[in-house]
N, C-alpha and C positions, 0 to 999 in steps of 0.2 A: 811571797811567791804566789799567793792566792790572787792578787791583783793581776799579775801577768797571765795566770791561767784564765782569769775572767776575760781579759783582753783577747787572748788567743781564741778561746772557745766562742766568744760572741762574734768573732769575725771582725773585730775592730781593725780598721785600716789605719796604720800609722802614716802620718803626713810628714812633709818636709817644710820646715819653717826657716825663714832667713830674716835676721835683724841686721841691717846695714845702715850706712850713712855716717855723716860727720859729727853727729851729736852724741852726747853722753847718755848712756842708759841701755846699750845693747846687751851687755853682759848681765846687767841688773834685770832686764826683761826675761832673759833666759833663766836666770836664777829664780825669778818669780814663777815661771812655768814649772820649773823643777820642784819648787817648794809645793806648789799646788798638786802636782802629780804625786809627790812623796806623801802628802797628806791623805791621799786616797789609797795609799799602800803600794803605789807603783815603784818599781826599781829605777832609779835615776842615776846616770853616770855622766859626769862632765869631764871632758878632756880639754885642758887649757893649753893652747899653742902659744909659744913665745912669752909665757909667763912662768916665773919660777923663783923660788926662794924669797918671795916677798910675803910678808905677813898680811895678806888680804883677809878681811873679816869673814868672807864666805868660807874660807878654809877652816877657820875655827868654828863657825856656826854649824856646818854640816857634820861635824863630829858628834853632834847631839841628835842627828837625824839618821836612824839606822839604815834606811834604804836610799841614802843619797851619798854618792862618792864623788870626790874631785881629785883628779891627778893632774899635776902640772908638768909640762915639758918645755922648759925654757930656762934662760939665765935671768938674773935680776937686771941685766943691762938692756938698753935699747938695741935693737937690731939695725944695722946700717943697710938700708934698702939697696944702695948702689954697690955695696960689697959686703954681703953677709958673711959673718965668720963661719967657717966650716962646722963649728960646734952647733951653731944655730940651725944649719941645714940638717945635721945629724939628729938633733933633738926633735925637729919637726917631723922627720921621717919616723922616728921612734913613736911619736904621738900618733901618726897615721897608722903605723903597724899595730899599735895598741888598740886603736879604734877597730881595726880589722878583727883582732882577737875578740873584742867585746861583741862584735856583730856575729862572728862565727859561733860563739858560745850561745848567743840568742836569749839570754835570761833578762836582759835589760829592756825596760819598756820605753824609756826616754834617754836618748844619747845626745848630749850637747857638745858640739865642737866649737869651743869658744876661741875666737880670733882666728879661725881657720881661713876666713876670707882674706885677712891680712897676710897670712902665711902663703896663700896662693899669689897674691899681688907681689910679694917680695921674692917669689920664685923659690921658696923653701919646699913647697909641694906643688904638684901640678893640678890644674882643673880636672884633667882626665882621671887622675888618681882619686880625687875627691868624688867625682861623679860615679866612678866604679864602686867606691865604698858605699855611697848612698844607695845605689841600685842593688847592692848585694845584701841589704838589710832584710831581716824577716818582715813579713807583711804587717805585723802588729806594732813594730818599733817606730816611734816618733823620733825624727832627727831634727835638731835645731842647730843652725850655723850662725855664728855671730862675727862681727868685725866689719870695718870699713871696706870699701872696694869690692863688694860682691861682684863677681864677673857675670856677664850676660848669660852665660851657659848655666850658671847656678840659679840665677833668677828665673830663667825659663823652666828649669826642672822643678822648682819649688811650688808648693801648693799655697803658701802664704808668704808674702814679703812685706816687711815693714821697714820704712826708711826713717831713721831718726835724724832730724836735721838740727844742726846747731844754730840757734838764734842769738844766744848770749851765754857766756860761760865765765865763771869767776877768775879763771886763769888770765883772762884779758885784763884784769885789774891787778895781776900779780899774786893771786891767791894760789898757793901750792896745794897739791893733793892732800886732803884731810883724812885722818884716821876715822874710820866708821862711816865715811861718806863716799870718798873716791877710792879708798883702799881698805 
């Protein structure tokens, strides 16, 4: 709690960061930021949209970091963009509502909305809902949004935008997701 108090008292201005693009590493970049922040005693909270019930290494790792929490809101299945299952829409709305609760409580320093850009692109949540969420955050709170397809409105709102571009990927050679690397 001391780190958050220091951020608030110092007038620290939280920024909005976006990691988007077709390449691998957007979630990893956000996790790296979260790890750095947690190492300084900041309270980090990651909400994963469209991810659930999969044994991702980061879920296990953050159990050893007392001020880093990850909550998943999704099924282990891929979402059909052309016809999302009503359960996928429900879970994305629950993730957004949970993010609102975290913002209202105001004790988190870093809020990571993992794959929220994809959730917007798939129509599970709206750009307006996400923009309203970002704009309602306390001044000290850093917000990080990840996922392909970041809409222009989010890019415009952000303070930092990094685009991760795929040049080459092992799946092009038939290499499946590997434990400890892609999951």
